[in-house]
N, C-alpha and C positions, 0 to 999 in steps of 0.2 A: 783682772790680773794680767791678761795678755792684750796686745794691741789689736786693732781692727785688722782683719784679714790674716790673723794668725791661725794656721791650720796644721794638722798632723795627719799622718798616714798610719793606720793600724792594720796589721796583718795577723790573721789567726789561722793556724794549721794544726790538724790533728785528726784522730779517728772520729768519724761521725757519730753523734749521739744527740739525744733530745736535750735542749736547753742551752746550747752554746751561744746562739744569737741573743737569747734573753739574758743570759748571765753577763755578757760583755756590754750590751746596751743598757742594762740596769746600772752598771758602774758609771757609764758615761752620763746617763740622765741624772743620777744622784749628785754628780759634780758639775752640772750645768753645761755639759759639752753637747753641742748640737751636731747631729749627723748630717753631713751634706750629701754624701753618696755612699752607697753600700752595695757590694757585689759579692755574692757567695755562690759556691758550687760544690757539688760532691763528685769527686773522681773516684770511682769504684767505692771504697769504704772511707776515703779521706775527705775531710771537710776543709775547705779553704774559704777565707773571707778577707776582702780588702775593704777598708772603710776610710773615707776622708772625713775629718771632723773639723769643726770650727771651735777654736779654743777661747774665743773672746769672752765667753761667760763662765769659763772654768774657774772653780772656786779654790783650786790648789795648783801648785807648780807642776810643770811637765814631768820632772823626775818623780814627784809623788804620784801623779796619775799613772805613769809607767809602772811603778811598783804595785799599785792597786790592781791594774789590769793583769800584770804578771801573776799576782797572787790568785786572782780569779781564774786565770788560765790554768794554774796548777791544780786548783780545785776541780776544774772541768776536764783536766787531762789533755790540754791543748797548749801549743806554744803561741804566746802573744808578744808581738813586737810593736813598739810605738816609736815613731820618728817624727820630729818636726819636719814640716814640708820642705823647708830650705835644705835640711840635711838629706832628705830623701831625693830631692831634685839634684843636689850636688853629686850624690853617689850614683845616680842613674843618668847622668848627662852623656851625650854622645860626643 
């Protein structure tokens, strides 16, 4: 569905609890999204994760993937944001 080298950045922020990484990565795997890089940390009681994913094998559109991840985030009590790499780079350019 996506072209070669089509990537997205996913951020997850919320109160730390068991199952956050598993919940988000299960959604990604079910849709054929490959994780290229993942970094997570816990600051006091807050969980933060930034993930770069390859969308080339994704079986649904980016807006649909965003909705699925947001729904999973609501179930887990965390905020999930998904941006295409081009949008992310544009917003964070110097």
